[in-house]
N, C-alpha and C positions, 0 to 999 in steps of 0.2 A: 576455530570460530572467527568470524569476521566482524568488523565494526563498520556500521553505516551511520550516516548523518542525515537528520531530518530538518527541514526548513519550512517555515510558513510561506516562503516564496512571495513576500511582499515587495512592492516597488522599492522600498527603502532598505531592503536586505542586500547583502552582497550579490552582485549580478550572477546569474547562473554559470556563465563561462568562467568568471573569476573564482567562484566558489568551487566549481567542479575541478578546475585545474589545481587549486590549493589542496583539495581533499585527495586527489590522486597522488600528488607529490608527497603528501603526508602519510600515505599508506592506508587510507580508508578504502573499503571495498565498494561502497555504494553511496549514492545521493538519492534522497527521497523527498518528493514534493506532494503535498495534499491538494485537495480540490474543493472549491465552492464557486460555482459560476456566478452566484448572486446570494445575497442574504435578505430574506423578507424583512420589511420594517416591522411586521407583526411580531409581538413577543408571546404569542399564544403557546408556542412550544418553548418550554424553559431550557435554558442552557444547562446541559447535563451536570457539570460540576457544581452548579448553583451560582447565584449572583448574576451580575451583568456579563453578557458575552464580551470578550475582549475585542477591541477595535480592529486589530489586524485581520480578523475574519473578513472584514469588509473590503480588504485591499489585496486579496490573493490573486496572483497571475495564473495564467493557464499552465497546468503541469506539463502537458505534452510539448508545447512550444518551448518551455523553459528547459525541459530535458533534452530537446534537440540542440539547443544552444550549448548545453553541457556536453553533449556527445561530440560536438564539432571540435572541441579542444582537448579531448581525452581519447585514450585508446583502450583502457582496461576497466575504468570505473563503471560499475553497473548503475543502471538508471531506473529508479523505482518510483511508483506512485504510492503515497502513504497518507491517506488512501484516496483512490479514485472512486467517484460516485457513478458507477457504470449505468445505473438505472436512470440517471438524469441526462443521458445523451442518446441520440438515435443509434440504434444497433449497428447498422451497416457502416455509417460514416465513422463511428467510433472504432469499429474493428479495422477499418482502413487506416485510421490514424495510428493505431497500435502496431499494425503490421508494417506500416511505412517507417515508423520510428525504430522498430526492431531491425529492419533491413538497413537503414541508414546508419545505425549504430553498430552494425555487425553482430547482432544477436545479444545485446546487453540489457534488454528490458526485463523488469520485474513489475508485475501489476499487483499492488496491494489494493484491495477493494473492500467495500462494506456497503451497508444500506443507508448510512447517514442517520442523523438524529433530528433533523428539522422537518417536520411534516409539511409545513407550508412551502418550504423550498422544493420538496419532493412533488407536491401536487401542482406547483406552478409549471412543471416541465413534463409531466407524464400523466396519463389517465390510468396507469396501473394502480390497483388498490393498495393503499398504504399498509393495510393489515396483511397483505400477502406479499410484502416486499422481499422476504427471504426466499420464497418460491420464485419470485421474479428474478432475483439475483442468480439463483441456481440455474434457471433456464437461460438467462442471458449468457452466463459463462459457458454452459454446455453448447449453446448455439454458436458462440464464438469459436469454441474448439472445433466444431464442424467446419466453420468458415475457414479456419486456419489449416485444416487437414485434408478435407475432401475435394475431389475434382469438381463435383457438382453438388455442393453442400445444400442440405435442407434441414429443417428442424420443425417438429410438431409437438408443442407442449400446450399447457393450459393457458399460459399468458404470452408466450412467444411462439409464433407459428409462421413459417414461410416455406414455399415450394422450392425446388432446385434452382440454384443461381450459379453464375460464374463469379467467383471472387478471387481476384489476383491483384498483386502478387501475394504469395504467402510470406509469413514472417521467416526470418532466418532460423529461429528455434523451431524444431519440429513440433507441431501441435500448438505452436504459439508460446508466448512468454508464460512462466509460471503464474498462476492465479492464487494469491495469498490473501486469506480472509482475515480482516481485522475486526474481530468481534469479541465480546466478553460475556454476554448473557448466555443462559443455558441453551436457548434455541439456536443462537448464532454459533456457539461452540459445536453443537451437534451437526450443523450444516458444514462447518469446517472439517470435522472429522469424517463426514460422509463423502464429500466430493472435492474439496479444495486441494490445491497442490501444497499449501502451507498455511500456517496459522500465525497471526500477529497479535499477541496479547500485550497488555500494558501492565508492567510489574506492580505499580502502586495500587492497581485496582484488584489485585489478587490477594486474598487473605493469607495464602500459603503458596508461594510460587512453585516449590518443588512438588507439592501434592497436586497442584493444578496441572502441572506438566504430566504427572503420572496418570491422572484421571483422563486427560485429553488423549494420551496415547492408548489408554484402554478403550476409549470410545472408537478410536481409529481401528483397533483390532476387532472390536465388536462388529464393525461394518465390513469385516473381511478384507481389510487393507493392511499393508505393512507400515507400521509407524515410522520406519526409516525412510519411507517414501514421502512423508509429509513433513516438510522442513518447518522448523519453528524460528520465527524472528521475534525477539523480545524487544519491546519498546521500553527503554529505561528512563523513567521520569524522576527517580530519586537521585541520591548521590551515587555517582559511578566511581568505583575504585577498582584497583587491580584484583583484590580479593573477591569482589562481587562478580567481576567478569569471569574469573576462574571458576567460581561456583556455578555460574550459568553454563560455562563450557563443560563442566563435569556432568551437568544435567542433560547434555546432548543438544543444547540450543545452538543453532547454526550461525546465528547472527544477532548482534545487539545494536539497535539503533539508538543513538543519542541525539540530542539537539538542545537548542536554547529553550529553557523552561518557560512556561506561560508567563511567569513574573518578569521575564526579560525579553518578551517578544518585541517590544518596542525599543530595544537597545541593540541595534545592528552592530555597533562598534565592538561588542564583546565576542562576536562570532569568530573572527580570525584568531584572537588569542586563545579562545576555547579549543579550536581545532589543533593549534600548536600544543596545547597542554595535554589533550587526550591522545594525540599521536604518540606520546611517550609510553602509553599503555599497550600499543599495538604489538611490539616485539614479544611481549609476554603471552600473547594469545596463540 
């Protein structure tokens, strides 16, 4: 099992190149950056955990540019989006960005994605119906897979539709980077089981982690897929210990992502000591 590190990617956080180099030297497998191009001033959509939305959401940098900076100073560290809002960018330019990052990093990209939680943010940047966003994400991912694989790719869905195009260069990874769906609700989990390359749940949001993993794998099987082909990345939001990581490893979880908890998002000084402390757990994995 691998250990990844997630960051809000704020201007005040450790710079991507410094953070990436530190993580690789400490034995971490991957670095993950989330995405919000903007945050609407409207508070119509409530913040999912409740209360006021944390201020760092307003200051997030671009994940792809930050990951390119991370790639430039590392050789093995994998570069993840956690999560990228694929529906909030134009399809072709976004696919070009992902393919370019994968080529320039020599095939180290992982795309964690989801539908987002802020309806106003969504409607600011797309005419796609909010209520059909899961279908929209599915078609976007399937269309990208065609772009990343076919000589003259085309895609014809309900919400995404284009005739044959030339799309080059292709990513280093055959078929493009793995698409890992970060979702927790029943509809989202069903989509992850049906077509995603991986699932990225949050442990503190699961009543019973072990049962949740078993239920997900059963859904994957029910869709006629091999559960071993759908990698699980657990986002650990509670206290992380060696015993917890070994328990997740025994469940067949491929990767655990840790990071600075929400209560410490505005305390960048604790990041480097945290990495040093958690690096001590890696040899046991």
